[in-house]
LUMLUM-586592 format. One record per residue (C-alpha): residue in three letters; x, y, z. Coordinates in Angstrom, 2 decimals. Example, Ala and Ser with C-alpha at 12.3 -4.5 7.8 and 13.67 -1.06 7.14 Angstrom:
BEGIN
> res,X,Y,Z
> ALA,12.30,-4.50,7.80
> SER,13.67,-1.06,7.14
***
This chain:
BEGIN
> res,X,Y,Z
> UNK,0.00,0.00,0.00
> UNK,1.36,3.40,-0.96
> UNK,0.48,6.75,0.61
> UNK,-2.16,7.47,-2.00
> UNK,-3.83,4.13,-1.33
> UNK,-3.69,4.71,2.42
> UNK,-5.35,8.09,1.99
> UNK,-8.10,6.73,-0.23
> UNK,-8.79,3.30,1.26
> UNK,-11.47,3.18,3.95
> UNK,-13.35,-0.02,3.14
> UNK,-11.38,-2.03,5.68
> UNK,-11.47,0.69,8.35
> UNK,-13.97,1.93,10.88
> UNK,-14.72,5.64,10.86
> UNK,-13.82,7.47,14.04
> UNK,-16.93,8.52,15.94
> UNK,-17.15,12.28,16.18
> UNK,-14.16,12.93,13.91
> UNK,-15.37,13.12,10.33
> UNK,-12.98,11.87,7.66
> UNK,-10.77,9.87,10.04
> UNK,-10.53,6.10,10.27
> UNK,-9.12,3.48,12.62
> UNK,-6.44,1.20,11.19
> UNK,-4.15,-1.60,12.33
> UNK,-0.77,-2.81,11.09
> UNK,1.59,-5.45,12.45
> UNK,5.26,-4.52,12.95
> UNK,7.66,-7.28,14.05
> UNK,4.80,-9.26,15.52
> UNK,3.26,-6.30,17.39
> UNK,-0.11,-5.05,16.15
> UNK,-0.27,-1.26,16.23
> UNK,-3.42,0.82,16.14
> UNK,-3.48,4.17,14.40
> UNK,-5.99,6.76,13.23
> UNK,-5.55,8.47,9.88
> UNK,-7.42,10.96,7.75
> UNK,-7.62,14.59,6.73
> UNK,-6.60,16.30,3.51
> UNK,-6.03,13.66,0.86
> UNK,-3.72,15.98,-1.08
> UNK,-1.97,17.46,1.96
> UNK,1.48,16.77,3.32
> UNK,1.66,14.14,6.04
> UNK,1.70,14.95,9.75
> UNK,2.51,12.24,12.32
> UNK,1.35,12.72,15.93
> UNK,2.65,10.84,19.00
> UNK,0.86,10.98,22.35
> UNK,2.15,10.44,25.87
> UNK,1.15,8.75,29.13
> UNK,-1.59,7.94,30.13
> UNK,-3.13,8.86,26.81
> UNK,-3.43,7.65,23.21
> UNK,-4.12,9.09,19.75
> UNK,-7.38,10.32,21.37
> UNK,-5.46,13.20,23.02
> UNK,-4.91,14.75,19.58
> UNK,-8.46,14.52,18.25
> UNK,-9.31,18.24,18.57
> UNK,-5.96,19.23,17.03
> UNK,-6.60,16.73,14.23
> UNK,-9.97,18.32,13.53
> UNK,-8.31,21.74,13.40
> UNK,-5.62,20.62,10.96
> UNK,-7.62,18.17,8.85
> UNK,-8.09,20.54,5.93
> UNK,-4.34,21.20,5.74
> UNK,-2.63,17.84,6.36
> UNK,-3.06,14.14,5.95
> UNK,-2.66,13.00,9.58
> UNK,-1.49,9.71,11.05
> UNK,-1.77,9.34,14.83
> UNK,-0.44,5.97,16.06
> UNK,-0.80,4.41,19.47
> UNK,2.73,3.50,20.56
> UNK,3.35,-0.13,21.60
> UNK,1.74,-0.52,25.01
> UNK,-0.46,2.52,24.45
> UNK,-4.12,2.88,23.55
> UNK,-5.44,0.00,21.45
> UNK,-2.00,-1.21,20.32
> UNK,-0.54,-4.48,21.59
> UNK,1.20,-4.54,24.98
> UNK,4.37,-6.62,24.47
> UNK,6.51,-7.59,27.46
> UNK,9.61,-5.73,26.29
> UNK,10.80,-3.06,23.88
> UNK,9.83,0.07,25.84
> UNK,13.13,1.91,25.67
> UNK,12.65,4.88,23.37
> UNK,15.01,3.59,20.69
> UNK,12.95,0.40,20.35
> UNK,9.72,2.38,20.35
> UNK,11.11,4.73,17.68
> UNK,12.02,1.78,15.48
> UNK,8.52,0.36,15.84
> UNK,7.01,3.68,14.77
> UNK,9.36,3.70,11.80
> UNK,8.25,0.15,11.02
> UNK,4.63,1.28,10.99
> UNK,5.39,4.17,8.64
> UNK,7.27,1.78,6.38
> UNK,4.25,-0.53,6.26
> UNK,2.14,2.48,5.34
> UNK,4.82,3.58,2.84
> UNK,5.07,7.06,4.36
> UNK,8.57,8.42,3.93
> UNK,8.36,12.21,4.40
> UNK,6.33,13.98,7.07
> UNK,6.11,16.50,9.86
> UNK,6.23,15.11,13.40
> UNK,4.67,16.46,16.61
> UNK,4.91,14.66,19.94
> UNK,3.89,15.19,23.56
> UNK,5.17,13.79,26.87
> UNK,6.43,10.19,26.42
> UNK,5.68,10.62,22.73
> UNK,8.32,13.37,22.75
> UNK,10.75,10.93,24.42
> UNK,10.26,8.67,21.40
> UNK,10.35,11.49,18.86
> UNK,13.85,12.63,19.90
> UNK,15.76,9.45,18.89
> UNK,13.31,9.00,16.02
> UNK,14.19,12.39,14.52
> UNK,17.88,11.72,15.11
> UNK,17.80,8.37,13.31
> UNK,15.39,9.31,10.53
> UNK,16.27,12.97,10.04
> UNK,16.04,12.69,6.24
> UNK,12.36,11.77,6.59
> UNK,11.29,14.23,9.29
> UNK,10.85,17.64,7.69
> UNK,10.23,19.48,10.97
> UNK,9.70,18.40,14.58
> UNK,7.56,19.84,17.39
> UNK,8.05,18.65,20.99
> UNK,5.48,19.45,23.69
> UNK,6.17,19.87,27.43
> UNK,8.63,17.05,28.06
> UNK,12.16,16.63,29.36
> UNK,14.06,14.23,27.10
> UNK,15.91,11.35,28.88
> UNK,19.66,11.76,28.64
> UNK,19.24,15.17,27.05
> UNK,17.18,17.67,29.05
> UNK,15.49,15.47,31.69
> UNK,17.39,16.08,34.95
> UNK,18.82,13.10,36.84
> UNK,17.46,14.50,40.11
> UNK,13.84,15.60,39.95
> UNK,12.55,18.36,42.26
> UNK,11.35,17.40,45.72
> UNK,9.94,20.72,46.93
> UNK,6.14,20.83,47.42
> UNK,5.61,23.50,44.78
> UNK,7.24,21.36,42.07
> UNK,7.19,17.71,43.18
> UNK,3.50,17.25,42.35
> UNK,4.39,17.59,38.66
> UNK,7.07,14.85,38.69
> UNK,6.25,12.53,41.62
> UNK,5.04,9.83,39.26
> UNK,8.51,9.22,37.81
> UNK,9.77,7.56,41.00
> UNK,6.41,5.86,41.63
> UNK,6.25,4.32,38.16
> UNK,9.84,3.05,38.45
> UNK,8.94,0.79,41.37
> UNK,8.35,-2.83,40.32
> UNK,4.80,-4.12,40.76
> UNK,3.64,-1.60,43.39
> UNK,1.97,0.88,40.98
> UNK,0.00,-1.93,39.35
> UNK,-1.08,-3.27,42.74
> UNK,-2.25,0.12,43.97
> UNK,-3.89,1.37,40.76
> UNK,-5.64,-1.81,39.55
> UNK,-9.33,-1.50,40.29
> UNK,-8.83,2.18,41.09
> UNK,-7.96,3.41,37.62
> UNK,-10.59,6.15,37.73
> UNK,-9.13,7.62,40.94
> UNK,-5.61,7.58,39.51
> UNK,-6.65,9.13,36.18
> UNK,-8.88,11.71,37.84
> UNK,-5.89,13.08,39.74
> UNK,-3.29,12.60,37.03
> UNK,-5.23,14.25,34.22
> UNK,-7.25,16.90,36.03
> UNK,-4.59,18.04,38.49
> UNK,-1.95,18.59,35.81
> UNK,-4.33,20.58,33.60
> UNK,-4.80,24.31,34.09
> UNK,-8.53,23.65,34.41
> UNK,-9.87,20.23,35.48
> UNK,-12.98,20.87,33.42
> UNK,-11.03,20.21,30.20
> UNK,-11.38,16.46,30.82
> UNK,-15.08,15.63,30.63
> UNK,-16.93,12.38,31.16
> UNK,-16.19,11.15,27.61
> UNK,-12.46,11.70,28.06
> UNK,-12.32,10.03,31.46
> UNK,-14.35,7.05,30.22
> UNK,-12.00,6.53,27.25
> UNK,-8.78,6.74,29.26
> UNK,-10.24,4.49,31.96
> UNK,-11.20,1.94,29.29
> UNK,-7.66,1.97,27.92
> UNK,-5.94,1.69,31.30
> UNK,-8.15,-1.27,32.27
> UNK,-7.06,-3.35,29.27
> UNK,-4.99,-6.44,29.98
> UNK,-1.35,-5.42,30.33
> UNK,-2.05,-1.69,30.02
> UNK,-0.79,-0.72,33.47
> UNK,2.37,-2.79,33.07
> UNK,2.98,-1.31,29.63
> UNK,2.27,2.22,30.82
> UNK,4.89,1.92,33.57
> UNK,7.43,0.27,31.22
> UNK,8.66,3.44,29.47
> UNK,9.49,4.92,32.89
> UNK,11.22,1.73,34.01
> UNK,13.40,1.88,30.90
> UNK,14.22,5.58,31.28
> UNK,17.88,4.95,32.26
> UNK,18.40,2.82,29.15
> UNK,16.68,5.44,27.01
> UNK,18.91,8.14,28.50
> UNK,22.05,6.12,27.76
> UNK,20.87,5.56,24.18
> UNK,20.26,9.27,23.64
> UNK,23.66,10.22,25.02
> UNK,25.28,7.73,22.65
> UNK,23.30,9.13,19.71
> UNK,24.50,12.63,20.59
> UNK,28.10,11.41,20.66
> UNK,27.74,9.64,17.32
> UNK,25.63,12.14,15.38
> UNK,26.03,15.46,17.17
> UNK,23.25,17.99,17.51
> UNK,19.80,17.24,16.15
> UNK,19.65,18.77,12.68
> UNK,15.87,18.77,12.13
> UNK,14.22,22.19,12.68
> UNK,12.61,21.98,16.11
> UNK,9.72,23.84,17.72
> UNK,9.71,23.55,21.52
> UNK,6.16,24.06,22.82
> UNK,5.81,25.08,26.48
> UNK,2.73,25.93,28.54
> UNK,2.48,28.68,31.13
> UNK,1.31,26.13,33.73
> UNK,3.07,23.08,32.30
> UNK,5.87,20.87,33.55
> UNK,8.76,22.60,31.74
> UNK,9.00,26.41,32.22
> UNK,10.78,26.91,28.87
> UNK,11.41,23.92,26.62
> UNK,13.51,25.82,24.09
> UNK,16.36,27.05,26.30
> UNK,17.76,23.65,27.42
> UNK,17.20,22.13,23.96
> UNK,19.38,24.74,22.26
> UNK,22.48,22.94,23.53
> UNK,21.45,19.73,21.75
> UNK,19.67,20.87,18.57
> UNK,20.98,23.12,15.82
> UNK,17.76,24.94,14.93
> UNK,15.41,25.55,17.87
> UNK,12.53,27.98,18.22
> UNK,10.13,28.13,21.13
> UNK,6.62,29.23,22.01
> UNK,4.64,29.28,25.25
> UNK,0.90,28.67,25.18
> UNK,-1.15,30.64,27.71
> UNK,-3.85,29.38,30.07
> UNK,-2.55,25.84,29.70
> UNK,-1.17,23.02,31.82
> UNK,0.72,19.89,30.83
> UNK,-1.89,18.43,28.46
> UNK,-1.51,20.99,25.68
> UNK,-3.38,19.12,22.88
> UNK,-6.44,18.70,25.14
> UNK,-6.34,22.10,26.82
> UNK,-5.54,24.48,23.97
> UNK,-6.09,22.54,20.73
> UNK,-6.81,25.57,18.54
> UNK,-3.80,27.53,19.77
> UNK,-1.62,24.46,19.26
> UNK,-3.05,23.72,15.81
> UNK,-2.39,27.32,14.75
> UNK,1.18,27.18,16.08
> UNK,1.92,23.86,14.37
> UNK,0.51,25.04,11.07
> UNK,2.58,28.21,11.18
> UNK,5.76,26.31,12.07
> UNK,5.27,23.50,9.54
> UNK,4.44,25.99,6.79
***
């Protein structure tokens, strides 16, 4: 299947409820079945979107609606995320990046813009380093990159620790699963609504979808896995920097005035050759959910 066929073929896909012109799809990469949503402008350039924890492609749906007339959009669920398979290994960001590349190869997509949030941004960094001839431009949203800009020691003061406490918690073997299982709604209620500028941004539909996903077999284990592999991911990124030098792909660092990273662009300038930055107002960590129109406008301007 080539890109044109992907854009035009919907007979084998289910249309996404509430998102006109977008369809669910599945493809198997090295034995792992990956779910993705695609659609938008059939003649447009391709935009790939990667979501973070504890979300899925669903986090991007309002942004996708805002950009549908301009781009053909592919939003995969990473391995272990959303409705993709939850393998027992392969959650270091280099392995995840290679699986995303495998999916794009199956779909015969070879040139595209890339935007990524949270853990999706962790994956996008080595991805853009390895496949820089394919990525035209890259946007990273509110994330410290392991081995690059993510500090080894996270803040422990009350005014900051609430944003990063989950790193240490997720690293513990078995305990997060034991405490969260059966209480997924409580965990997600705090995690999503507390880290947003306004808790009202996540309505009943959102909470029901993310609860459904986190209750799938293996979902909690898989969700913790990227954090448990963070040291390996950091070592991989440091090695890539030694081998290849600064990231050459033009990079937009997207911060939020109430997000996790005060200014994404400043620390990234040491590691990327062409960095610009913006800060979105009235927004917490979950930028695609909280300010989808402002983000869509910023991405369109940058990718243009």
